[in-house]
C-alpha positions in Angstrom: -21.9 14.3 14.9 -25.5 15.6 14.5 -28.0 14.0 12.2 -27.8 16.9 9.9 -23.9 16.7 9.7 -22.5 15.2 6.6 -20.3 12.1 6.9 -16.5 12.9 6.7 -15.4 13.4 3.3 -12.2 11.3 4.1 -11.2 8.5 6.7 -7.6 8.1 7.1 -6.5 4.7 8.5 -2.8 4.4 9.8 -1.5 1.1 11.0 1.4 1.9 13.4 4.2 -0.3 14.7 6.9 1.3 16.8 6.0 4.5 15.1 6.6 7.1 17.9 9.3 8.9 16.1 7.4 9.2 12.8 3.6 9.3 13.5 3.6 13.0 14.7 5.0 14.4 11.4 2.4 12.2 9.5 -0.6 13.3 11.4 0.4 16.8 11.5 0.6 16.8 7.6 -3.1 15.8 7.4 -5.7 18.5 6.8 -8.6 18.7 9.4 -11.1 19.2 6.6 -11.4 19.1 2.7 -13.9 21.1 0.9 -15.6 22.1 4.1 -16.2 18.5 5.3 -14.3 16.7 8.1 -11.4 14.4 7.8 -11.3 11.6 10.4 -8.3 9.7 11.4 -7.9 6.2 13.0 -4.6 4.9 14.2 -4.3 1.2 15.0 -1.1 0.5 17.0 0.2 -2.9 16.4 3.0 -2.3 18.9 0.3 -2.1 21.6 1.5 1.4 22.6 4.7 -0.1 24.1 6.8 2.9 22.9 4.6 5.9 23.4 3.1 6.1 20.0 -0.3 6.8 21.5 0.8 10.0 23.3 2.6 11.2 20.2 -0.5 10.6 18.1 -2.9 12.4 20.4 -0.4 15.4 20.7 -0.2 15.7 16.8 -3.9 15.1 16.1 -6.1 15.6 19.2 -9.2 14.1 17.6 -7.5 10.9 16.3 -9.2 7.6 17.2 -6.4 5.7 18.7 -6.9 1.9 19.0 -4.7 -0.6 20.7 -5.7 -4.2 19.6 -5.1 -7.2 21.9 -2.2 -8.4 19.8 -0.1 -7.4 16.7 -2.7 -8.0 14.0 -0.6 -7.5 11.0 -1.2 -5.0 8.2 -4.4 -6.4 6.7 -6.2 -7.2 10.0 -5.3 -4.0 11.6 -6.5 -1.9 8.5 -9.8 -3.9 8.6 -10.2 -3.1 12.3 -9.7 0.6 11.6 -12.0 0.5 8.5 -14.8 -0.8 10.7 -14.5 2.4 12.9 -14.8 4.9 10.1 -17.6 6.4 8.1 -15.9 8.7 5.4 -17.1 8.9 1.9 -13.4 8.1 0.8 -10.9 6.1 2.7 -7.1 6.4 2.7 -4.9 3.6 3.9 -1.7 5.4 4.8 1.7 4.4 6.3 2.9 6.3 9.4 6.3 6.9 7.6 4.5 9.4 5.1 4.3 13.1 5.2 1.4 14.3 3.1 1.2 17.5 1.1 -2.3 18.8 1.8 -2.8 20.1 -1.8 -1.7 16.7 -3.1 -4.1 14.8 -0.8 -7.0 17.2 -1.8 -6.2 16.7 -5.4 -6.4 12.9 -5.1 -9.7 13.1 -3.1 -11.4 15.4 -5.6 -10.2 13.3 -8.5 -11.5 10.0 -7.2 -14.8 11.6 -6.2 -15.1 13.1 -9.8 -14.1 9.9 -11.8 -16.4 6.9 -10.8 -14.3 4.6 -13.1 -11.3 5.1 -10.8 -11.1 2.5 -8.0 -7.8 3.2 -6.4 -5.4 6.2 -6.7 -2.0 7.1 -5.6 0.2 10.2 -6.0 4.0 10.0 -6.6 5.7 8.9 -3.5 9.1 10.6 -3.0 11.6 9.3 -0.5 13.7 11.4 1.8 16.7 11.4 -0.6 14.5 12.9 -3.4 14.2 9.7 -5.3 10.8 8.3 -6.3 9.7 5.3 -4.5 9.2 3.0 -7.5 6.7 0.7 -5.6 4.0 3.4 -5.9 3.2 2.5 -9.5 3.6 -1.1 -10.6 2.5 -3.6 -13.1 1.2 -7.0 -12.0 4.3 -8.8 -13.0 4.5 -11.6 -15.6 7.1 -14.3 -15.4 9.1 -12.1 -17.9 8.9 -9.1 -15.7 10.0 -11.1 -12.7 13.0 -12.4 -14.7 13.9 -8.9 -15.7 13.6 -7.6 -12.2 15.6 -10.3 -10.6 18.4 -10.5 -13.3 19.0 -6.8 -13.3 17.7 -6.3 -16.9 15.1 -3.9 -15.6 17.8 -1.8 -13.9 20.0 -1.9 -16.9 17.2 -0.8 -19.3 14.8 1.3 -17.2 13.5 3.2 -20.3 12.5 0.1 -22.2 9.0 -1.2 -21.9 10.1 -4.8 -22.6 12.2 -4.8 -19.6 10.5 -2.4 -17.3 7.1 -4.0 -16.9 7.2 -4.3 -13.1 8.2 -0.9 -11.9 7.1 0.9 -15.1 10.2 3.1 -15.2 9.7 3.7 -19.0 6.6 5.9 -18.2 6.7 9.6 -17.2 7.0 9.8 -13.4 5.3 13.2 -13.6 2.3 11.8 -15.6 -1.0 10.2 -14.8 -2.1 6.9 -16.2 -3.6 3.4 -15.3 -1.3 1.0 -13.7 -1.6 -2.6 -12.5 -1.1 -1.8 -8.8 -0.1 0.8 -6.2 1.7 0.6 -2.9 0.0 0.0 0.4 1.8 3.1 1.8 -0.9 5.3 0.1 -4.1 3.6 -1.2 -7.1 6.0 -1.6 -10.5 4.7 -2.7 -14.2 5.6 -2.3 -15.9 3.6 0.3 -18.5 2.2 -2.2 -15.5 0.5 -4.0 -14.1 -1.0 -0.9 -17.5 -2.3 0.1 -18.0 -3.9 -3.3 -14.8 -5.9 -3.1 -14.7 -6.6 0.7 -15.2 -10.1 1.9 -17.9 -10.6 4.8 -17.2 -12.7 7.8 -19.9 -14.4 9.7 -20.3 -11.2 11.9 -21.0 -9.3 8.7 -18.0 -7.1 9.2 -16.4 -5.9 5.9 -12.9 -7.3 5.4 -11.3 -5.1 2.8 -7.9 -6.7 3.1 -7.5 -10.5 3.0 -6.6 -11.4 6.5 -4.6 -14.4 5.3 -1.7 -12.1 4.5 0.0 -10.8 7.7 2.3 -8.1 6.4 3.0 -8.2 2.6 1.1 -9.1 -0.5 -2.2 -7.7 0.9 -2.0 -4.5 -1.2 -1.4 -6.3 -4.4 -4.3 -8.6 -3.6 -6.6 -5.6 -3.0 -5.5 -4.1 -6.3 -6.1 -7.2 -8.3 -9.7 -7.6 -6.7 -10.5 -3.9 -7.5 -9.5 -4.3 -11.1 -11.3 -7.6 -11.5 -14.4 -5.8 -10.2 -14.0 -3.4 -13.2 -12.5 -0.3 -11.7 -9.2 1.3 -12.8 -6.0 1.7 -10.7 -4.6 5.2 -11.4 -1.2 6.7 -10.7 -1.1 10.5 -10.6 2.5 11.8 -10.6 1.4 15.4 -11.0 1.3 15.5 -7.2 3.6 14.0 -4.6 3.8 13.1 -0.9 7.0 12.0 1.1 7.5 8.4 2.0 10.3 8.1 4.5 11.1 4.6 3.5 14.0 3.0 5.3 16.9 1.4 3.4 17.3 -2.3 3.9 20.3 -3.6 5.8 21.8 -7.0 5.7 20.2 -8.5 8.7 16.6 -7.3 8.1 16.9 -7.8 4.3 17.0 -11.6 4.6 13.7 -11.9 6.7 11.9 -9.1 4.8 12.7 -10.4 1.3 11.7 -13.9 2.3 8.3 -12.6 3.7 7.6 -10.5 0.7 8.3 -13.1 -2.0 6.5 -15.7 0.0 3.4 -13.5 0.4 3.3 -12.4 -3.3 3.6 -16.0 -4.4 0.4 -16.7 -2.4 -1.3 -13.9 -4.1 -0.5 -15.5 -7.5 -1.6 -18.8 -6.3 -4.9 -17.3 -5.1 -5.7 -15.3 -8.3 -3.9 -17.0 -11.1 -4.7 -20.7 -10.4 -8.5 -20.6 -10.0 -8.8 -24.3 -10.8 -6.2 -25.5 -8.3 -4.0 -27.0 -11.0 -0.9 -28.7 -9.6 1.0 -27.7 -12.7 0.1 -24.0 -12.4 0.9 -24.1 -8.6 4.3 -25.7 -9.3 5.0 -22.9 -12.0 4.4 -20.1 -9.6 6.1 -21.7 -6.8 9.2 -22.3 -8.9 9.1 -18.9 -10.4 9.0 -17.1 -7.2 11.6 -19.4 -5.6 14.0 -18.6 -8.5 13.1 -14.9 -8.3 13.8 -14.9 -4.5 17.0 -16.7 -4.8 18.5 -14.5 -7.6 17.4 -11.3 -5.9 18.9 -12.2 -2.5 22.1 -13.4 -4.2 22.4 -10.0 -5.9 21.5 -8.2 -2.8 24.3 -10.0 -0.9 26.7 -9.4 -3.7 26.0 -5.7 -3.8 26.1 -5.2 -0.1 22.3 -5.0 0.4 22.4 -1.2 -0.6 20.9 -1.1 -4.0 18.7 -4.2 -4.5 15.3 -4.2 -3.2 13.2 -7.4 -3.0 10.1 -6.0 -4.8 
């Protein structure tokens, strides 16, 4: 890039893990430029290129910056590694199992550049079966929200605000509004926002994601930090991309659900117990323990087909 060339308008960071079969469609769906400025792409492969992800990525997007770390870094550390290699005005953290609609992506980029009060934005995420991925717009759940989610009240009364505080199913899926959190599968921000909330290590490197979280909870943690810093988290359901989110099966559900609940418990202990109260810590540990137990019981009872951990 010459000195006179503008920085990319967008940096896309994709953390891959055994993603050979999905990374190609994801990368091919990304535009090479938006509004006459370049889009740069970094793929960090946590499977260490053991399955041919690198070749598939380079074939689909020849200019991709493909990175193989020395070990599986987890979601947060890998995203931080990718972030340090980018220079775009806006930054998109994107899952490899997504397929972007270029018009939807361009809409989100233009909106977040035009609205400085918006810190993070997500479009509607639609799964392969045509249903909305409810995780793309969420509240930051209260104890009551957790009870409604775990007990099935949220599913029984999806249009009632009193029961649907977690997945916000009482709101128009085709509308646009502020939410508590969005999903790590698609998180778009201006770089200035990420720099403002990033932690700095001794090496001075910006750590956008808290590296204490290996796989889950890091997206919720980032959303909370962005909101605490004064920016809005926005869901824009007027545009959509595809999220090829796999359905849980019995064997993987047990390990996945335990990891998700435990990680989100640590997010709550980090943000909602600032004084280190043993009572507050016990409250959150008990709440997440009960939520996990009830949700996993319901999943086993219903054959793991319809109940998701979060």
